[in-house]
C-alpha positions as CSV (number, residue, x, y, z in Angstrom):
1,M,-10.6,-2.8,-20.3
2,E,-6.9,-2.2,-20.2
3,F,-4.8,-4.7,-18.4
4,W,-3.3,-2.1,-16.0
5,I,-6.8,-1.4,-14.6
6,I,-7.6,-5.0,-14.1
7,A,-4.2,-5.5,-12.3
8,S,-4.9,-2.3,-10.1
9,V,-8.3,-3.6,-9.1
10,A,-6.9,-7.1,-8.3
11,A,-4.1,-5.4,-6.2
12,A,-6.6,-3.4,-4.3
13,A,-8.6,-6.5,-3.5
14,F,-5.7,-8.5,-2.2
15,Q,-4.5,-5.5,-0.2
16,T,-7.9,-5.1,1.5
17,V,-7.8,-8.7,2.7
18,R,-4.2,-8.3,3.9
19,F,-5.1,-5.2,5.8
20,M,-8.1,-7.0,7.4
21,L,-5.7,-9.8,8.5
22,Q,-3.1,-7.4,9.8
23,K,-5.7,-5.5,11.8
24,H,-6.9,-8.8,13.4
25,L,-3.2,-10.0,14.2
26,A,-2.3,-6.6,15.7
27,K,-5.3,-6.9,18.0
28,V,-4.8,-10.5,19.2
29,S,-1.0,-11.2,19.2
30,L,1.4,-9.1,17.3
31,S,2.9,-5.6,17.6
32,A,2.4,-3.1,14.7
33,A,6.0,-3.9,13.5
34,G,5.4,-7.6,13.9
35,A,2.2,-7.5,11.8
36,T,4.1,-5.6,9.2
37,F,7.0,-8.1,9.2
38,A,4.5,-10.9,8.6
39,R,3.8,-9.7,5.1
40,F,7.4,-9.9,4.1
41,V,8.7,-13.1,5.9
42,Y,6.0,-15.2,4.3
43,S,6.0,-13.5,0.9
44,A,9.6,-12.9,0.1
45,P,10.8,-16.6,0.0
46,I,7.8,-17.5,-2.3
47,A,8.5,-14.7,-4.7
48,A,12.2,-15.6,-4.9
49,A,11.5,-19.3,-5.3
50,I,9.1,-18.5,-8.2
51,L,11.7,-16.4,-9.9
52,A,14.5,-18.9,-9.3
53,T,12.4,-21.8,-10.5
54,L,11.5,-20.0,-13.9
55,V,15.1,-19.1,-14.4
56,A,16.4,-22.6,-13.5
57,T,13.9,-24.3,-15.8
58,G,14.8,-22.1,-18.7
59,R,11.3,-20.4,-19.0
60,V,12.9,-17.0,-18.6
61,S,16.3,-15.5,-18.5
62,L,17.3,-13.3,-15.5
63,P,17.3,-9.8,-16.8
64,D,19.9,-7.2,-16.1
65,V,19.0,-4.2,-13.7
66,T,20.7,-0.9,-13.5
67,P,22.2,0.6,-10.3
68,S,19.1,2.8,-10.0
69,F,17.0,-0.2,-9.6
70,W,18.5,-1.0,-6.3
71,L,18.2,2.7,-5.1
72,F,14.6,2.9,-6.1
73,G,13.8,-0.5,-4.5
74,A,15.5,0.3,-1.2
75,V,13.9,3.7,-0.9
76,G,10.5,2.4,-1.9
77,G,10.9,-0.7,0.4
78,A,11.7,1.5,3.5
79,A,8.8,3.8,2.7
80,Q,6.4,1.0,2.4
81,I,7.5,-0.6,5.8
82,T,7.1,2.7,7.6
83,A,3.7,3.3,5.9
84,T,2.5,-0.1,6.8
85,V,3.4,0.3,10.4
86,C,1.4,3.6,10.5
87,T,-1.5,1.8,8.9
88,V,-1.6,-1.0,11.5
89,M,-1.5,1.7,14.2
90,L,-4.2,3.8,12.5
91,F,-6.5,0.8,12.5
92,G,-6.2,0.7,16.3
93,R,-7.8,4.2,16.5
94,R,-10.5,4.3,13.8
95,N,-12.8,1.7,12.2
96,F,-11.4,-0.3,9.2
97,A,-13.2,1.6,6.3
98,V,-12.2,5.0,7.5
99,G,-8.7,3.9,8.1
100,M,-8.6,2.8,4.6
101,A,-9.9,6.2,3.3
102,F,-7.2,8.0,5.3
103,I,-4.6,5.9,3.6
104,K,-6.0,6.7,0.1
105,S,-4.6,10.2,0.4
106,E,-1.6,8.3,-1.1
107,V,-2.8,9.1,-4.6
108,F,-2.4,12.8,-4.2
109,F,1.2,12.2,-2.8
110,T,1.9,9.8,-5.6
111,A,1.0,12.3,-8.4
112,L,3.2,14.9,-6.7
113,I,6.1,12.7,-6.0
114,G,5.8,11.2,-9.5
115,L,6.2,14.6,-10.9
116,V,9.3,15.4,-8.9
117,L,11.1,12.0,-9.3
118,L,10.0,10.7,-12.7
119,S,8.7,13.9,-14.3
120,E,5.2,12.4,-14.8
121,T,2.7,15.0,-15.1
122,I,-1.0,15.3,-14.3
123,S,-3.7,17.2,-16.1
124,G,-5.7,20.2,-14.9
125,V,-8.7,17.9,-14.4
126,G,-6.3,15.8,-12.3
127,L,-5.6,18.7,-10.0
128,I,-9.3,19.3,-9.6
129,A,-9.8,15.7,-8.5
130,I,-6.9,15.8,-6.1
131,T,-8.5,18.9,-4.5
132,I,-11.8,17.1,-4.1
133,G,-10.0,14.1,-2.5
134,V,-8.3,16.4,0.0
135,A,-11.6,17.7,1.0
136,G,-12.8,14.1,1.5
137,V,-9.7,13.5,3.8
138,L,-10.4,16.5,5.8
139,V,-14.0,15.5,6.3
140,L,-12.9,12.1,7.5
141,S,-10.3,13.6,9.9
142,G,-13.2,14.5,12.4
143,P,-11.7,14.6,15.9
144,I,-11.6,11.6,18.2
145,E,-11.0,13.8,21.2
146,A,-14.2,15.9,22.0
147,E,-12.0,18.3,24.1
148,A,-9.7,19.1,21.3
149,H,-9.2,22.8,20.4
150,G,-7.8,24.7,17.4
151,W,-5.8,22.8,14.8
152,R,-6.1,19.6,16.7
153,R,-9.8,19.5,15.8
154,V,-8.7,19.2,12.2
155,L,-5.4,17.5,12.4
156,T,-6.1,14.7,14.7
157,P,-3.7,11.9,15.5
158,S,-5.6,9.5,13.2
159,A,-5.3,12.1,10.4
160,V,-1.6,12.5,10.9
161,L,-1.0,8.7,10.9
162,G,-3.3,8.3,7.8
163,L,-1.5,11.2,5.9
164,V,2.0,10.0,6.8
165,A,1.0,6.5,5.7
166,G,-0.4,7.9,2.4
167,A,2.6,10.0,1.8
168,L,4.9,7.1,2.3
169,F,2.8,4.7,0.1
170,G,3.1,7.5,-2.5
171,V,6.8,7.3,-2.2
172,S,6.9,3.5,-2.4
173,A,4.6,3.6,-5.5
174,V,6.7,6.0,-7.4
175,C,9.9,4.3,-6.4
176,Y,8.6,0.9,-7.3
177,R,7.5,2.3,-10.7
178,G,10.9,3.7,-11.1
179,A,12.4,0.4,-10.1
180,S,10.5,-1.7,-12.5
181,L,11.4,0.5,-15.4
182,E,15.1,-0.1,-14.7
183,V,14.7,-3.9,-15.3
184,V,16.1,-4.5,-18.7
185,T,13.3,-6.5,-20.4
186,D,10.2,-5.7,-22.4
187,A,8.0,-8.3,-20.5
188,P,6.0,-6.4,-17.9
189,L,5.2,-9.5,-15.8
190,L,8.9,-10.3,-15.6
191,R,9.7,-6.8,-14.6
192,A,7.1,-7.0,-11.9
193,L,8.4,-10.4,-10.6
194,V,12.1,-9.4,-10.5
195,T,11.1,-6.1,-8.6
196,L,8.9,-8.0,-6.2
197,A,11.5,-10.6,-5.3
198,A,14.3,-8.2,-4.8
199,V,12.3,-5.5,-2.8
200,T,10.6,-8.1,-0.5
201,L,13.9,-9.8,0.3
202,M,15.4,-6.4,1.3
203,Q,12.4,-5.7,3.4
204,M,12.4,-9.1,5.1
205,V,16.1,-8.9,6.0
206,S,15.9,-5.3,7.3
207,M,12.8,-5.9,9.4
208,W,14.1,-9.1,10.8
209,I,17.3,-7.3,12.0
210,W,15.1,-4.4,13.4
211,L,12.8,-6.7,15.3
212,M,15.8,-8.7,16.7
213,L,17.3,-5.5,18.1
214,R,14.2,-3.4,19.1
215,E,11.5,-6.1,19.8
216,P,13.1,-9.3,21.0
217,G,10.9,-12.2,20.8
218,E,8.5,-10.7,18.2
219,V,10.1,-12.6,15.3
220,G,9.2,-15.8,17.1
221,R,5.7,-14.7,17.7
222,V,5.3,-13.9,14.0
223,L,6.6,-17.4,13.1
224,S,4.4,-19.0,15.8
225,V,1.1,-17.6,14.2
226,W,2.1,-19.0,10.7
227,R,-1.4,-20.1,10.0
228,S,-2.8,-16.7,10.0
229,A,0.4,-14.7,9.1
230,G,1.0,-16.9,6.3
231,F,-2.2,-15.8,4.6
232,I,-0.8,-12.1,5.0
233,G,2.2,-13.1,3.1
234,L,0.3,-14.8,0.3
235,T,-2.1,-11.9,-0.1
236,S,0.9,-9.4,0.1
237,M,2.7,-11.2,-2.5
238,A,-0.3,-11.5,-4.8
239,G,-1.2,-7.7,-4.3
240,T,2.2,-6.5,-4.6
241,F,2.8,-8.4,-7.9
242,C,-0.4,-6.8,-9.3
243,W,0.7,-3.4,-8.2
244,F,4.1,-3.9,-9.9
245,T,2.6,-5.2,-13.0
246,A,0.3,-2.1,-13.2
247,F,3.3,0.2,-12.4
248,T,5.2,-1.2,-15.4
249,L,2.3,-0.1,-17.7
250,Q,0.9,3.1,-16.4
251,N,1.7,6.4,-14.4
252,A,1.7,5.3,-10.7
253,A,-0.7,8.2,-9.8
254,Y,-3.4,6.8,-12.1
255,V,-2.6,3.2,-10.9
256,K,-3.2,4.3,-7.2
257,A,-6.3,6.3,-8.3
258,V,-7.9,3.2,-9.7
259,G,-6.7,1.3,-6.6
260,Q,-8.9,3.5,-4.4
261,I,-11.7,1.1,-5.1
262,E,-10.3,-0.4,-1.8
263,L,-12.7,2.1,-0.2
264,V,-15.6,0.0,-1.5
265,F,-13.8,-3.2,-0.3
266,G,-13.2,-1.4,3.1
267,V,-16.8,-0.7,3.6
268,I,-17.7,-4.3,3.0
269,G,-15.1,-5.4,5.4
270,T,-16.1,-3.0,8.0
271,V,-19.8,-3.9,8.0
272,L,-19.6,-7.6,7.3
273,I,-16.4,-8.7,8.9
274,F,-15.6,-6.3,11.8
275,K,-19.2,-5.3,12.5
276,E,-18.3,-1.7,12.9
277,S,-20.5,1.1,12.2
278,I,-19.9,4.0,9.7
279,S,-21.3,7.5,10.4
280,R,-22.9,9.9,7.9
281,R,-19.8,12.2,8.1
282,E,-17.5,9.3,7.2
283,Y,-19.7,8.3,4.3
284,L,-19.6,11.8,3.1
285,G,-15.8,11.8,3.3
286,M,-15.6,8.5,1.4
287,A,-18.0,9.8,-1.2
288,L,-15.9,12.7,-1.9
289,L,-12.9,10.5,-2.4
290,A,-15.0,8.3,-4.7
291,V,-15.8,11.4,-6.9
292,S,-12.1,12.2,-6.9
293,I,-11.3,8.6,-8.1
294,L,-13.9,8.5,-10.7
295,T,-12.8,12.0,-12.1
296,L,-9.1,10.8,-12.3
297,V,-10.0,7.6,-14.0
298,L,-12.5,8.9,-16.5
299,L,-11.5,12.5,-17.3
300,A,-7.9,13.2,-16.4
């Protein structure tokens, strides 16, 4: 099995655990922005410390980066922050597994954005798989409000949140691949670590300033629940490192396609952890997405 596939599956597993923790924290103590900030404030210092230690001990040399690295990193970081806030808000409306499935629309957006920004193409089979996946998302977007009419029965608030999150995660995935390719080294793990440290530090600082201005006291609440929030930071760092490693080796759309194995992890979390039920309609939507994933991985 190719290393980028292993890295993608590992990233999906870490991300599922992080989303579970963020869903829990958003319910009991933190706002959506606070739960998002938790992933950066506890991961950025660790990533930076690991990189600094490797450089200081002479194990690696700090590689050069191009100006495009910072542009890709800043845009990707901002997109990821906004997408994560939408994700936490979505989990408050639908069960965990269905929320995860909505977010997996990111693979479609990743393919399209990758074509525009990095000129990375997808095959005809890939387009068919994307169509199947869109059908799965539409099935999952069954209305919450029984009295909804017209387009609101198809494009519910949950669907909007999920699709916006998916689109923004797609932007971040492509930008992170672009950033990692602008690190001047042939070592994929070093590329991933440099990108991780730089991006998470930018995200931590920007979110800290945002919360201080818009949600006074929220930073203190995040720091006060360090026992739980710290695990968000650790799983976030591990997952993001795995994503970045995969991005250095493969087209971002294919990486995210494999990463949709999160759907399986999400079902396990829904049933075993949150004790939530999944309807037949929701299983059908997730099944269509699963077909889309397998088609992309095996045939595209």
